C-alpha positions as CSV (number, residue, x, y, z in Angstrom):
1,M,0.0,0.0,0.0
2,E,2.9,2.4,0.7
3,K,4.3,1.9,-2.7
4,R,1.0,2.8,-4.3
5,I,0.8,6.0,-2.2
6,L,4.4,6.9,-3.2
7,G,3.5,6.3,-6.8
8,V,0.5,8.6,-6.6
9,V,2.6,11.3,-4.9
10,L,5.4,11.0,-7.6
11,S,2.7,11.2,-10.3
12,I,1.2,14.3,-8.9
13,L,4.7,15.9,-8.5
14,G,5.4,15.0,-12.1
15,V,2.2,16.6,-13.3
16,I,3.0,19.8,-11.4
17,G,6.5,19.9,-12.9
18,L,5.1,19.5,-16.4
19,I,2.5,22.2,-15.8
20,L,5.1,24.6,-14.5
21,A,7.3,23.9,-17.6
22,A,4.3,24.6,-19.8
23,V,3.4,27.8,-18.0
24,R,6.9,29.1,-18.3
25,F,7.0,28.1,-22.0
26,A,3.7,29.8,-22.7
27,N,4.9,33.0,-20.9
28,G,7.7,33.2,-23.4
29,V,10.6,33.4,-21.0
30,S,13.8,34.4,-22.8
31,G,17.4,34.1,-21.9
32,G,19.6,31.2,-20.9
33,Q,18.2,31.0,-17.4
34,G,14.6,30.7,-18.5
35,I,15.3,28.0,-21.1
36,R,17.3,26.1,-18.6
37,M,14.4,26.2,-16.0
38,I,11.9,25.0,-18.7
39,F,14.2,22.1,-19.5
40,I,14.8,21.2,-15.8
41,Y,11.0,21.3,-15.0
42,S,10.1,19.2,-18.0
43,I,12.7,16.6,-17.5
44,L,12.1,16.2,-13.7
45,G,8.4,16.3,-14.3
46,A,8.6,13.5,-16.9
47,I,10.8,11.4,-14.7
48,F,8.6,11.8,-11.6
49,F,5.4,11.2,-13.6
50,F,6.5,8.1,-15.4
51,S,8.2,6.5,-12.4
52,G,5.1,7.1,-10.3
53,I,2.9,5.5,-13.0
54,A,5.2,2.5,-13.2
55,L,5.3,2.2,-9.4
56,V,1.5,2.1,-9.2
57,K,1.1,-0.2,-12.2
58,N,3.7,-2.8,-11.1
59,T,2.7,-2.9,-7.4
60,R,0.7,-6.0,-6.5
61,D,-1.7,-6.1,-3.6
62,K,-1.4,-9.1,-1.3
63,A,-4.6,-11.0,-0.7
64,T,-5.6,-10.8,3.0
């Protein structure tokens, strides 16, 4: 059960990271710092999202 909760938390953090990257991209941030932040948010968001989904998907519940 703990792994599923961790998977959901990671998925939510991933979605938040991807949304932050999209908002920064839509606002048209210029310069090296802005592009770097968009890249970091999108990469970390994707990693968290897909690892959370995989953790929820691959976790088996024990029969009680």
